[in-house]
C-alpha positions in Angstrom: -24.4 23.3 -8.2 -21.7 22.7 -6.3 -18.9 25.0 -6.4 -15.7 24.5 -7.6 -12.1 25.2 -5.3 -9.5 23.7 -7.5 -7.9 21.0 -10.1 -6.4 17.4 -9.9 -4.2 16.2 -12.6 -5.3 12.5 -13.9 -1.4 11.2 -13.8 -0.8 7.3 -14.5 2.8 5.5 -15.2 2.5 3.9 -18.6 5.0 1.1 -19.6 6.2 0.9 -23.1 8.7 -2.0 -24.7 11.3 -1.3 -27.0 11.5 -2.8 -29.9 14.8 -2.3 -31.2 18.6 -0.9 -30.8 22.0 -1.9 -32.1 24.2 -3.7 -30.6 26.6 -1.3 -29.6 23.7 0.7 -28.0 22.6 -1.9 -25.9 26.2 -2.5 -24.7 26.3 1.1 -23.8 22.8 1.7 -22.0 23.9 -1.8 -19.7 27.3 -0.2 -19.3 25.6 2.9 -17.9 23.3 1.3 -15.9 26.3 -0.5 -14.3 27.9 2.9 -13.6 24.7 5.0 -12.1 24.4 1.7 -9.8 27.5 2.5 -7.8 25.6 6.2 -7.7 22.5 4.6 -6.4 24.5 2.5 -3.8 26.4 5.6 -2.7 23.7 8.0 -2.8 21.9 5.5 -0.2 24.9 5.3 2.4 25.2 9.1 2.3 22.0 10.2 2.2 19.5 7.2 3.6 21.1 7.9 7.6 19.1 9.4 10.1 21.1 12.4 10.0 19.3 13.5 6.5 16.2 13.3 8.1 13.7 15.9 6.5 15.8 16.1 3.4 15.5 18.4 0.5 15.7 16.6 -2.6 17.2 19.4 -4.2 20.0 19.7 -2.2 20.8 16.5 -2.3 24.1 17.0 -5.4 25.9 18.6 -3.6 26.1 15.9 -0.7 26.9 13.1 -3.2 29.4 15.2 -5.0 31.5 15.9 -2.7 33.1 12.5 -2.4 32.1 11.2 -5.8 32.6 13.1 -9.2 31.2 11.6 -12.4 34.6 12.0 -13.5 35.3 9.0 -11.6 32.7 6.7 -13.6 33.0 7.9 -16.6 29.6 9.4 -16.6 28.0 12.9 -17.9 27.4 14.8 -15.0 23.8 15.1 -16.0 23.0 11.6 -16.2 24.4 11.5 -12.3 22.3 14.3 -11.3 18.9 12.6 -12.5 19.8 10.0 -10.5 20.9 11.5 -7.3 17.7 13.3 -7.2 15.4 9.9 -8.1 17.2 8.2 -4.9 16.5 11.4 -2.8 13.0 11.5 -3.5 12.8 7.7 -2.9 14.6 8.5 0.3 11.7 11.5 1.2 9.2 8.8 0.9 10.4 6.3 3.1 11.0 8.9 5.8 7.4 9.8 5.0 6.1 6.3 5.7 8.3 6.0 8.7 7.1 9.3 10.5 3.3 7.8 10.0 4.4 4.4 11.7 6.0 6.6 14.4 3.1 8.9 15.4 0.9 5.2 15.4 3.4 4.4 18.2 3.3 7.7 19.4 -0.5 7.3 20.3 -0.2 3.9 21.2 2.5 5.0 24.3 0.6 8.3 25.4 -3.2 7.5 25.2 -6.2 9.3 26.3 -7.2 12.7 26.9 -4.9 13.5 29.7 -2.0 13.0 27.0 -3.3 15.1 23.9 -1.2 17.9 24.3 2.1 15.6 24.7 1.0 13.8 21.6 0.5 16.9 19.3 3.7 18.2 20.5 5.0 14.9 19.6 4.0 14.5 16.2 4.9 18.2 15.8 8.5 17.4 16.4 8.6 14.0 14.6 8.7 15.7 11.2 11.7 18.0 11.6 15.3 17.8 13.1 14.2 18.1 16.9 14.3 14.6 17.0 18.1 14.6 17.6 17.6 16.3 20.8 14.5 13.5 21.9 15.6 11.1 23.1 12.1 9.2 23.0 11.7 9.8 19.4 15.4 9.5 18.2 15.0 5.6 19.4 11.5 5.1 17.7 12.7 6.8 14.6 15.9 4.4 14.7 13.6 1.5 15.6 11.7 1.9 12.7 13.5 4.1 10.0 16.0 1.2 8.4 19.1 2.6 7.0 18.6 2.8 2.8 20.9 0.5 0.7 20.5 0.1 -3.0 20.9 -2.5 -5.7 19.4 -1.5 -8.2 21.5 -1.5 -11.7 19.1 -1.6 -14.5 17.7 2.0 -14.3 18.4 5.1 -16.0 16.4 8.5 -15.4 16.5 10.8 -18.3 14.8 14.6 -17.8 13.2 16.1 -20.9 16.6 17.9 -21.8 18.2 14.1 -21.9 16.1 12.4 -25.1 14.3 13.4 -28.3 11.3 11.7 -29.7 10.6 11.4 -32.9 7.6 9.5 -34.8 7.9 6.9 -37.3 4.6 5.8 -37.4 1.0 5.5 -35.7 2.5 3.3 -32.7 6.4 3.6 -33.1 8.7 6.3 -31.7 12.5 6.8 -31.9 14.0 8.1 -29.0 17.6 9.6 -29.2 18.8 9.2 -25.2 21.6 11.0 -24.2 24.8 8.9 -24.1 28.3 8.4 -22.5 30.0 10.6 -25.2 29.1 14.1 -25.8 27.2 15.1 -28.7 26.4 11.5 -29.3 22.9 9.8 -29.2 21.7 6.4 -28.5 18.9 5.6 -30.9 16.4 3.2 -29.8 12.8 2.5 -30.9 9.8 1.8 -28.9 6.1 0.8 -29.2 3.5 3.5 -27.5 0.3 4.6 -28.2 1.2 8.3 -27.3 4.2 10.8 -27.8 6.5 10.2 -24.8 7.4 13.4 -22.6 8.6 14.3 -19.4 10.8 12.4 -16.6 11.3 8.6 -18.4 12.8 5.5 -16.7 14.6 3.2 -19.3 14.7 -0.4 -17.1 16.2 -3.4 -18.2 13.6 -6.1 -16.9 15.3 -9.8 -15.7 11.5 -10.9 -15.5 10.8 -10.0 -19.5 14.6 -10.0 -21.0 14.0 -6.3 -22.6 13.9 -3.0 -21.9 11.0 -0.7 -21.1 10.4 3.1 -20.7 8.2 4.0 -17.9 6.6 7.7 -18.1 3.9 9.5 -16.7 0.7 9.8 -18.9 -1.2 13.2 -17.9 -4.8 12.5 -18.9 -5.9 16.0 -18.2 -7.5 17.6 -14.6 -10.6 17.2 -13.1 -12.3 20.0 -11.3 -12.4 19.5 -7.4 -15.9 20.8 -5.6 -16.2 22.5 -2.1 -18.5 20.1 -1.2 -18.1 16.2 -1.3 -20.7 13.3 -0.6 -19.7 11.2 2.6 -19.6 7.5 2.0 -18.0 4.7 3.9 -16.2 1.5 2.5 -15.5 -1.7 3.9 -12.5 -3.3 2.4 -13.1 -7.6 1.9 -12.2 -10.6 0.3 -15.1 -12.1 -1.1 -16.2 -8.6 -2.4 -13.2 -6.3 -3.2 -15.4 -3.3 -1.9 -18.5 -2.8 -0.2 -19.8 1.0 0.5 -22.4 1.8 2.9 -24.8 2.6 0.1 -25.4 -1.1 0.0 -23.2 -1.9 -3.3 -20.6 -4.2 -3.8 -17.6 -3.8 -6.1 -15.3 -6.1 -7.3 -17.8 -9.4 -6.7 -15.5 -12.4 -7.9 -12.4 -11.5 -5.9 -12.6 -13.9 -3.5 -13.6 -17.0 -5.4 -10.2 -15.3 -7.8 -8.2 -15.2 -4.5 -8.8 -18.9 -3.5 -8.5 -20.2 -7.0 -5.1 -18.8 -7.4 -4.1 -19.9 -3.8 -5.3 -23.6 -4.0 -3.5 -24.0 -7.5 0.0 -22.7 -5.7 -0.7 -24.7 -2.8 -1.4 -28.0 -5.0 1.6 -27.2 -7.4 4.1 -26.8 -4.6 3.2 -30.1 -3.2 4.0 -32.0 -6.3 7.0 -29.7 -6.6 7.7 -31.2 -3.1 7.4 -34.7 -4.2 9.6 -33.9 -7.1 12.4 -32.4 -5.4 12.4 -35.2 -2.7 12.3 -38.0 -6.0 15.1 -35.8 -7.3 17.4 -36.1 -4.6 16.7 -39.9 -4.1 18.0 -40.5 -7.6 20.9 -38.2 -7.6 22.9 -41.1 -6.7 20.8 -43.9 -8.1 20.2 -42.7 -11.5 21.7 -39.4 -12.0 20.6 -38.9 -15.6 17.1 -39.3 -14.4 17.6 -37.1 -11.3 18.9 -34.1 -14.1 16.1 -34.4 -16.5 13.4 -34.4 -13.5 15.4 -31.3 -11.9 15.5 -29.7 -15.6 12.1 -30.5 -16.9 10.0 -30.3 -13.9 11.7 -28.1 -11.6 12.1 -24.9 -13.2 9.8 -21.7 -12.4 9.7 -20.5 -15.5 6.1 -21.4 -16.2 5.0 -21.0 -12.8 5.9 -17.5 -12.9 4.2 -17.0 -15.7 1.1 -18.5 -14.5 1.8 -16.3 -11.0 2.0 -13.0 -12.9 -1.4 -13.7 -14.9 -2.9 -14.3 -11.4 -1.6 -11.2 -10.2 -3.0 -9.0 -13.1 -6.2 -10.0 -13.1 -6.4 -9.5 -9.1 -5.3 -6.5 -10.0 -7.8 -5.7 -12.8 -10.4 -6.5 -10.5 -9.4 -4.2 -7.5 -8.9 -1.4 -10.1 -12.5 -1.8 -11.8 -14.1 -2.4 -7.9 -12.3 1.2 -7.2 -13.5 2.6 -10.4 -17.2 1.5 -10.3 -17.4 2.7 -6.6 -16.5 6.5 -7.7 -18.3 6.3 -11.1 -16.6 10.0 -11.8 -18.1 11.7 -8.5 -16.1 13.6 -6.4 -16.5 11.9 -3.1 -15.3 11.7 0.7 -14.3 8.3 0.9 -13.8 6.9 4.7 -11.8 3.3 4.6 -10.4 1.1 6.9 -6.6 1.6 7.9 -5.6 -1.8 7.3 -1.7 -1.0 7.0 -0.8 -3.3 10.5 -0.5 -6.6 10.4 -2.8 -9.3 12.2 -0.8 -10.4 15.0 -2.5 -11.8 17.5 -5.5 -13.8 16.2 -4.3 -17.3 15.4 -5.7 -18.2 11.6 -6.0 -22.2 10.0 -2.8 -22.7 7.2 -5.3 -22.4 4.6 -7.1 -19.6 5.8 -3.6 -17.6 6.8 -2.6 -19.1 2.8 -5.6 -16.9 1.2 -4.8 -13.7 3.4 -1.6 -13.7 2.1 -3.3 -13.1 -1.4 -5.8 -10.3 -0.2 -3.7 -7.6 -1.8 -4.7 -5.0 0.5 -2.1 -2.4 -0.1 -3.0 -2.8 -3.6 -6.9 -2.0 -2.7 -5.4 1.0 -0.8 -3.3 2.5 -3.4 -6.1 1.6 -6.0 -8.4 3.9 -4.1 -5.8 6.7 -3.9 -5.8 6.5 -7.5 -9.0 7.0 -8.6 -9.6 9.5 -5.7 -7.2 11.7 -7.5 -8.6 11.2 -10.6 -12.2 12.0 -9.5 -11.0 15.1 -7.0 -12.2 12.7 -4.0 -10.0 12.6 -0.6 -9.6 9.3 1.2 -9.2 9.4 4.7 -8.5 6.3 6.6 -9.9 5.4 10.0 -9.4 2.9 13.2 -10.6 -0.6 11.5 -11.1 -2.2 15.2 -14.7 -3.5 15.7 -16.4 -2.1 12.5 -17.2 -5.4 11.6 -19.2 -6.2 15.0 -20.7 -3.0 16.0 -24.6 -2.7 14.9 -24.7 0.0 12.8 -28.5 1.3 14.1 -27.4 1.8 17.4 -23.5 1.9 17.5 -23.3 -0.8 20.0 -21.8 -4.1 20.6 -24.8 -5.7 20.8 -25.4 -8.2 18.2 -23.5 -11.2 16.6 -21.7 -11.7 13.2 -22.2 -15.1 11.7 -20.5 -15.4 8.1 -22.4 -12.7 5.8 -24.9 -11.8 8.4 -25.0 -10.0 11.7 -27.8 -10.4 13.9 -28.9 -7.5 16.1 -29.7 -8.2 19.8 -33.6 -7.5 18.9 -33.3 -11.0 16.1 -33.3 -8.4 12.8 -30.6 -9.5 10.2 -28.5 -6.9 8.5 -25.9 -7.4 5.9 -22.5 -7.8 7.4 -20.1 -5.9 4.9 -23.0 -3.3 4.4 -23.4 -2.8 8.0 -19.2 -2.4 8.5 -19.6 -0.2 5.5 -21.8 1.9 7.7 -19.8 1.9 10.7 -16.8 2.7 8.7 -19.0 6.4 7.3 -20.3 7.0 11.1 -16.5 6.9 12.4 -15.1 8.8 10.1 -16.8 11.8 12.2 -16.5 10.3 15.5 -15.0 12.6 17.9 -14.3 10.1 20.6 -12.0 7.5 18.5 -9.1 8.6 16.3 -7.4 6.8 13.7 -4.2 5.8 15.6 -6.2 4.5 18.7 -5.3 1.1 20.0 -8.1 -1.5 20.1 -8.5 -1.8 23.8 -9.2 2.1 23.7 -11.8 1.6 21.0 -13.4 -1.2 22.8 -13.6 1.0 26.2 -15.4 3.6 24.2 -17.8 0.8 22.3 -18.5 -0.8 26.1 -19.3 2.7 27.5 -22.0 3.6 24.8 -23.4 0.2 25.1 -23.8 0.4 28.7 -25.5 3.8 28.2 -27.8 2.2 26.0 -28.8 -0.7 27.6 -29.1 1.6 30.9 -32.2 3.3 29.0 -33.8 -0.3 28.8 -32.9 -0.9 32.5 -30.4 -3.4 31.9 -26.7 -3.5 32.3 -23.6 -5.2 30.9 -23.8 -8.4 32.8 -27.5 -8.8 31.9 -26.6 -8.3 28.3 -24.1 -11.3 28.6 -26.4 -13.3 30.0 -29.4 -12.5 27.3 -26.7 -13.6 24.6 -26.7 -10.5 23.3 -23.0 -9.2 23.7 -20.5 -11.8 23.3 -18.7 -12.7 26.9 -15.1 -12.1 25.3 -15.8 -8.4 26.4 -15.9 -9.3 30.0 -11.8 -9.3 29.7 -11.5 -5.9 28.8 -10.5 -3.3 31.9 -13.2 -0.9 30.4 -16.0 -3.7 31.2 -15.1 -3.7 34.7 -14.6 0.2 34.8 -18.0 0.6 33.1 -19.7 -1.7 35.6 -18.1 0.2 38.5 -19.3 3.7 37.7 -22.7 2.3 37.0 -22.4 1.0 40.2 -21.4 4.0 42.2 -23.9 6.4 40.5 -26.6 3.6 41.2 
């Protein structure tokens, strides 16, 4: 039995609707949201600059209160403090995302083993205020880090001391929220299947025209074992996930995305014709033009269908992630797909479908279920994982649809093959996560050349035999490998 080394909390955000409140309470809450919107905007303007790099959110309140006090807006000090802390946490998360992007640029700029120490030093400096003294890092961060701005005026953050929760019936609770007047609480009725506790966020949803309560639910803890089984995961379009054990998860994802994409495309084409007719009739028949605009060109029904489609796709991805872990603590290696695909041109239909792929949702869903099972997700460099032969680790083979044909004629399932390559890349010492595509190609060509040398062949022979794609001849590593082999001969 594996030894336990710690615990991980199973947390999830729950959204519950507000069922009722008095008109006076509604007006006061909307007024408070508007005032706190000013606090959010000014907090972002003050703390969102590069001068507050490495911000400690616990020290953000004095920074903002040095020029904006609660009295000037007629706000309780606590409500203002909680909003400032919420903004500071959001800025901290934005800085962390920027650091990740800058590290990728550092690896791209300083490639090769000879620059390993330089990369390590810069990656350490980028997390501290030393960036202000380093012109290169300062320039990279200023280019990547956009100064924060906020136009949010529909939220109020309450800590535990700012409200009381009382149960009225099985699924109905009454919340007494801190108001603008000291000692006076605003009472609202919410529908929830559990007691509301911890920090909550009251939001007025413009989409549904209602108030909602957002709060974290603790579903307990999970024990983290000292040893985890490793598994590679390929993120796909037809199937959401395909693991290195040969199991597909979320099989109908591609069908749902394609159906949604085709429906929206057809709908928008028809709407384009209606818009043209509306503009044509504007002068000839204004009454008919107005009827078309009112009855046929609104977005209410389409927005409802779009939300339904998005929820269906998210449900498929969530079920696929849950099916992958099956309650087991794993060490998952997955592709890093955070960078957009810029070099490869796609058809309009393919681009439209890939825009609905929701690869970011896949990443979030994997991380959520990893936290819930005590697993860990490690992202790897995705280049050529779908084109490498997982048996030999070389580029000898050709992919066609869902199959990849090896140099000896054996056919493998393409997604399963890619998942195995991702698993191998997780422990690959030569290929790191932030390497460029060209560097990865060079490493793989060297390995391919070594494999062919054992058969008495060269890279050129493999191209002539049709084992190696001729596109690799354009890589500088191809010629370098040929020259190295010629010198040794």
